[in-house]
C-alpha positions in Angstrom: 6.5 28.6 -23.9 5.6 24.9 -23.7 7.4 22.9 -21.1 9.2 19.7 -22.1 8.5 16.6 -20.0 10.2 13.2 -19.7 8.2 10.5 -21.5 8.7 6.8 -20.8 7.3 4.1 -23.1 7.5 0.6 -21.6 6.8 -2.6 -23.6 6.0 -5.6 -21.4 5.7 -9.0 -23.1 4.0 -11.4 -20.8 4.3 -15.2 -20.9 0.9 -16.4 -22.1 0.1 -18.5 -19.1 0.4 -15.4 -16.9 -1.4 -12.9 -19.1 -4.5 -12.3 -17.0 -2.6 -12.3 -13.7 -0.1 -9.8 -14.9 -2.8 -7.7 -16.6 -4.6 -7.4 -13.2 -1.3 -6.5 -11.5 -0.6 -3.8 -14.2 -4.0 -2.3 -13.7 -3.4 -2.1 -10.0 -0.4 0.2 -10.7 -2.4 2.9 -12.4 -4.2 4.6 -9.5 -1.3 4.9 -7.0 1.1 6.0 -9.8 -1.3 8.7 -11.1 -1.4 10.0 -7.5 2.4 10.4 -7.3 3.9 13.8 -7.3 5.4 14.6 -10.7 3.2 12.2 -12.7 1.6 13.9 -15.6 0.2 10.8 -17.4 0.3 7.0 -16.8 -1.7 5.1 -19.4 -1.8 1.3 -19.9 -2.5 -0.3 -23.3 -2.9 -3.9 -24.6 -1.9 -4.7 -28.1 -4.9 -5.6 -30.4 -3.0 -8.3 -32.3 -0.9 -9.8 -29.4 -2.8 -9.8 -26.1 0.4 -10.8 -24.3 1.9 -7.4 -25.1 1.2 -4.4 -22.9 2.5 -0.8 -23.1 2.7 1.9 -20.6 2.9 5.5 -21.9 4.1 7.7 -19.0 4.9 11.4 -18.7 6.8 12.8 -15.8 7.9 16.3 -14.8 11.5 15.1 -14.7 13.9 12.2 -14.0 13.8 12.8 -10.3 10.1 12.0 -10.1 10.5 9.0 -12.3 13.3 7.7 -10.1 11.0 8.1 -7.0 8.3 6.2 -8.9 10.7 3.3 -9.7 11.5 3.0 -6.0 7.9 3.1 -4.8 6.3 0.3 -2.8 3.8 -0.6 -5.5 6.4 -0.9 -8.1 8.6 -3.1 -5.8 5.6 -5.3 -5.1 4.9 -5.6 -8.8 8.5 -6.6 -9.5 8.2 -9.5 -7.0 4.8 -10.7 -8.4 5.9 -10.5 -12.0 9.3 -12.3 -11.5 9.7 -15.1 -14.1 6.3 -14.3 -15.6 7.5 -12.0 -18.3 9.2 -12.7 -21.7 10.8 -9.2 -21.9 10.5 -5.6 -20.8 11.8 -2.8 -22.9 11.8 0.8 -21.8 12.4 3.9 -23.9 13.1 7.3 -22.2 12.2 10.1 -24.5 12.0 13.9 -24.4 9.0 15.5 -26.1 10.1 17.8 -28.9 8.6 21.2 -28.8 7.7 23.3 -31.8 
């Protein structure tokens, strides 16, 4: 039987003046996050039509691991660096449907 994981899709709309700075900071999150216990996938995308829009597609074993991730030092540092440089952040928590 296939196991169902917690999926998180996060849309990050960056103020244009900070696009390259925030892009660099988002890229820095990938390696430490992929090394976290409970992380199945952590992939960053940039929109082809709007370069100020980034998307994280994340897959976690469960909510407990996602909560630990959200409390990690690298996420805390990112929150400080990105303060007032983002237009919006929208997160969608989803559960994969299994056939």
